[in-house]
Backbone as CSV, one residue per row, in Angstrom:
resi,resn,N_x,N_y,N_z,CA_x,CA_y,CA_z,C_x,C_y,C_z
1,MET,-114.024,88.633,46.486,-114.911,89.213,47.482,-114.402,88.857,48.877
2,ILE,-114.481,89.805,49.756,-113.989,89.606,51.120,-115.021,88.848,51.963
3,VAL,-114.539,87.906,52.717,-115.401,87.165,53.627,-115.623,88.029,54.863
4,THR,-116.862,88.096,55.332,-117.212,88.985,56.446,-116.371,88.738,57.687
5,GLU,-115.992,87.505,57.940,-115.201,87.187,59.135,-113.802,87.818,59.072
6,GLU,-113.355,88.182,57.880,-112.030,88.782,57.730,-112.018,90.270,58.084
7,ILE,-113.176,90.906,58.081,-113.229,92.356,58.295,-112.671,92.767,59.660
8,PRO,-113.041,92.119,60.772,-112.444,92.530,62.051,-110.916,92.403,62.068
9,LEU,-110.377,91.376,61.420,-108.923,91.212,61.356,-108.290,92.350,60.568
10,LYS,-108.903,92.728,59.463,-108.386,93.842,58.656,-108.462,95.160,59.433
11,LEU,-109.592,95.400,60.091,-109.742,96.631,60.864,-108.711,96.699,61.990
12,SER,-108.473,95.577,62.638,-107.478,95.534,63.699,-106.085,95.855,63.149
13,ALA,-105.756,95.281,62.008,-104.444,95.525,61.399,-104.284,96.990,60.999
14,LEU,-105.364,97.624,60.607,-105.314,99.019,60.164,-105.447,100.014,61.310
15,SER,-105.531,99.525,62.540,-105.737,100.421,63.684,-104.441,101.040,64.198
16,ASP,-103.327,100.746,63.568,-102.030,101.248,64.004,-101.510,102.270,62.992
17,GLU,-101.035,103.408,63.477,-100.567,104.467,62.580,-99.399,104.023,61.700
18,THR,-98.469,103.269,62.248,-97.326,102.808,61.450,-97.804,101.943,60.287
19,ARG,-98.745,101.060,60.544,-99.257,100.202,59.476,-100.033,101.012,58.441
20,LEU,-100.762,102.027,58.885,-101.443,102.912,57.926,-100.429,103.643,57.055
21,ARG,-99.347,104.085,57.664,-98.298,104.764,56.898,-97.679,103.814,55.878
22,MET,-97.509,102.560,56.252,-96.964,101.563,55.320,-97.900,101.368,54.124
23,ILE,-99.178,101.192,54.415,-100.162,101.015,53.352,-100.165,102.229,52.435
24,ASN,-100.081,103.397,53.023,-100.083,104.631,52.247,-98.942,104.661,51.234
25,ILE,-97.728,104.304,51.641,-96.617,104.361,50.684,-96.639,103.181,49.717
26,LEU,-97.266,102.082,50.114,-97.383,100.932,49.209,-98.396,101.171,48.098
27,ARG,-99.180,102.213,48.221,-100.130,102.548,47.150,-99.409,102.808,45.842
28,GLY,-98.185,103.290,45.932,-97.409,103.597,44.732,-96.797,102.380,44.076
29,GLY,-96.920,101.225,44.698,-96.370,99.996,44.118,-95.511,99.245,45.114
30,GLU,-94.995,98.150,44.656,-94.201,97.238,45.477,-92.953,97.917,46.029
31,LEU,-92.668,97.622,47.295,-91.481,98.170,47.954,-90.791,97.088,48.760
32,CYS,-89.489,97.225,48.887,-88.675,96.349,49.718,-88.776,96.814,51.176
33,VAL,-88.592,95.891,52.088,-88.623,96.238,53.513,-87.667,97.389,53.812
34,CYS,-86.486,97.379,53.198,-85.511,98.441,53.484,-86.030,99.813,53.055
35,GLU,-86.764,99.870,51.935,-87.334,101.135,51.477,-88.431,101.619,52.426
36,ILE,-89.261,100.688,52.881,-90.350,101.029,53.799,-89.777,101.534,55.120
37,ALA,-88.802,100.811,55.659,-88.196,101.198,56.935,-87.557,102.582,56.835
38,GLU,-86.835,102.829,55.760,-86.174,104.123,55.592,-87.193,105.255,55.460
39,ALA,-88.241,105.030,54.682,-89.252,106.071,54.468,-89.948,106.449,55.774
40,LEU,-90.164,105.467,56.645,-90.878,105.732,57.887,-89.954,106.019,59.065
41,GLY,-88.654,105.881,58.853,-87.703,106.152,59.928,-87.766,105.132,61.051
42,ILE,-87.969,103.868,60.691,-88.028,102.789,61.683,-87.035,101.704,61.300
43,SER,-86.766,100.797,62.215,-85.839,99.700,61.923,-86.503,98.688,60.981
44,GLN,-85.676,97.924,60.278,-86.212,96.889,59.397,-86.929,95.812,60.207
45,THR,-86.466,95.561,61.419,-87.124,94.580,62.287,-88.539,95.032,62.621
46,LYS,-88.683,96.298,62.995,-90.008,96.833,63.322,-90.896,96.833,62.079
47,ALA,-90.330,97.215,60.938,-91.097,97.216,59.692,-91.580,95.807,59.371
48,SER,-90.716,94.830,59.495,-91.085,93.440,59.203,-92.190,92.946,60.124
49,ARG,-92.123,93.320,61.380,-93.142,92.905,62.347,-94.515,93.471,61.957
50,HIS,-94.551,94.753,61.597,-95.815,95.371,61.190,-96.306,94.799,59.854
51,LEU,-95.399,94.567,58.932,-95.784,94.007,57.640,-96.343,92.598,57.792
52,ASN,-95.833,91.848,58.743,-96.354,90.506,58.990,-97.810,90.564,59.465
53,ILE,-98.138,91.555,60.280,-99.523,91.731,60.735,-100.425,92.052,59.539
54,LEU,-99.961,92.930,58.667,-100.731,93.272,57.471,-100.879,92.069,56.541
55,LYS,-99.850,91.258,56.463,-99.899,90.053,55.628,-100.891,89.040,56.200
56,THR,-100.858,88.822,57.506,-101.775,87.898,58.168,-103.230,88.325,57.953
57,ALA,-103.460,89.632,57.900,-104.808,90.162,57.691,-105.227,90.129,56.218
58,GLY,-104.320,89.721,55.339,-104.647,89.640,53.922,-104.627,90.974,53.208
59,ILE,-103.926,91.943,53.788,-103.870,93.283,53.198,-102.679,93.432,52.261
60,VAL,-101.560,92.827,52.619,-100.384,92.866,51.753,-99.939,91.436,51.442
61,SER,-99.220,91.321,50.352,-98.576,90.050,50.015,-97.085,90.330,49.883
62,ASP,-96.308,89.267,49.933,-94.866,89.443,49.821,-94.296,88.482,48.798
63,ARG,-93.117,88.832,48.342,-92.339,87.939,47.488,-90.874,88.121,47.861
64,ARG,-90.159,87.039,47.809,-88.743,87.057,48.175,-87.898,87.070,46.911
65,GLN,-86.873,87.916,46.947,-85.887,87.954,45.872,-84.519,88.005,46.545
66,ALA,-83.786,86.914,46.441,-82.522,86.750,47.173,-82.813,86.927,48.662
67,GLN,-82.085,87.819,49.328,-82.305,88.002,50.764,-83.342,89.081,51.070
68,TRP,-83.916,89.717,50.052,-84.846,90.821,50.255,-86.290,90.358,50.108
69,VAL,-87.174,91.005,50.862,-88.602,90.712,50.777,-89.303,91.986,50.310
70,TYR,-90.129,91.826,49.277,-90.868,92.930,48.690,-92.352,92.768,49.010
71,TYR,-93.007,93.887,49.312,-94.412,93.871,49.700,-95.253,94.716,48.749
72,SER,-96.498,94.287,48.577,-97.459,95.052,47.785,-98.850,94.829,48.363
73,ILE,-99.770,95.732,48.043,-101.148,95.630,48.517,-101.870,94.566,47.700
74,VAL,-102.605,93.717,48.387,-103.402,92.679,47.736,-104.629,93.330,47.098
75,ASP,-104.906,92.993,45.846,-106.090,93.503,45.162,-107.362,92.977,45.826
76,GLY,-108.452,93.698,45.625,-109.755,93.232,46.075,-110.072,93.500,47.533
77,GLN,-109.491,94.557,48.088,-109.795,94.923,49.475,-111.215,95.480,49.542
78,PRO,-111.832,95.466,50.734,-113.195,95.995,50.871,-113.239,97.506,50.622
79,GLY,-114.423,98.011,50.317,-114.595,99.419,49.987,-114.080,100.376,51.041
80,PHE,-114.263,100.044,52.321,-113.810,100.952,53.379,-112.297,101.155,53.325
81,PHE,-111.577,100.156,52.847,-110.116,100.231,52.756,-109.707,101.367,51.816
82,TYR,-110.333,101.418,50.647,-109.978,102.442,49.665,-110.460,103.824,50.101
83,ALA,-111.595,103.891,50.791,-112.069,105.169,51.331,-111.081,105.695,52.371
84,LEU,-110.557,104.798,53.192,-109.562,105.173,54.195,-108.306,105.728,53.528
85,LEU,-107.847,105.055,52.481,-106.655,105.529,51.779,-106.873,106.909,51.183
86,ASP,-108.050,107.141,50.645,-108.349,108.471,50.092,-108.285,109.540,51.175
87,ASP,-108.746,109.226,52.380,-108.704,110.185,53.486,-107.270,110.470,53.934
88,LEU,-106.381,109.500,53.801,-104.990,109.697,54.215,-104.289,110.750,53.358
89,ASP,-104.758,110.923,52.125,-104.157,111.907,51.218,-104.139,113.307,51.809
90,ASN,-105.051,113.600,52.710,-105.176,114.949,53.260,-104.350,115.184,54.518
91,LEU,-103.673,114.173,55.006,-102.914,114.303,56.249,-101.436,114.568,55.941
92,LYS,-100.897,115.617,56.554,-99.523,116.041,56.260,-98.507,114.931,56.492
93,LYS,-98.606,114.221,57.581,-97.636,113.170,57.890,-97.593,112.124,56.772
94,PHE,-98.744,111.790,56.233,-98.824,110.787,55.178,-98.314,111.353,53.855
95,GLN,-98.546,112.626,53.617,-97.995,113.285,52.432,-96.470,113.327,52.519
96,ASP,-95.955,113.617,53.729,-94.505,113.674,53.934,-93.850,112.307,53.709
97,ASP,-94.520,111.224,54.124,-93.979,109.876,53.903,-93.768,109.620,52.418
98,ILE,-94.747,109.994,51.615,-94.637,109.774,50.172,-93.552,110.657,49.585
99,SER,-93.481,111.904,50.025,-92.446,112.817,49.522,-91.041,112.315,49.876
100,GLY,-90.909,111.714,51.048,-89.608,111.252,51.506,-89.199,109.871,51.037
101,LEU,-90.099,109.210,50.318,-89.812,107.854,49.869,-88.721,107.880,48.800
102,LYS,-87.680,107.134,49.067,-86.582,107.025,48.110,-86.558,105.592,47.603
103,ARG,-87.001,105.428,46.386,-86.961,104.085,45.810,-85.520,103.769,45.450
104,LYS,-85.100,102.629,45.906,-83.725,102.214,45.634,-83.683,100.708,45.526
105,SER,-82.660,100.235,44.945,-82.477,98.812,44.893,-81.842,98.367,46.197
106,CYS,-82.442,97.416,46.848,-81.906,96.925,48.113,-80.767,95.951,47.888
107,GLU,-80.539,95.605,46.653,-79.539,94.575,46.371,-78.150,95.099,46.275
């Protein structure tokens, strides 16, 4: 269960379009920073910076494998989080991100 004090932090983290796009493509499962950066057309540095904000807010978790970091959505997010994700399905830009996602091994 989410602690009420965490909600403003989560809302703040989700207030950025790039971070929403990241969450949208992470719905399909764990991704490496390189896959996320490529799908969104941003640098790995920028992707890492945004992912760190999502991690601090408790929205994503990470795991390291060799030099690569993989991210996934943390289970048990508040109801508004999943309602937001459902609404993203109808936006062309978010549909295009998923269509353009190329899963690859970063190793």
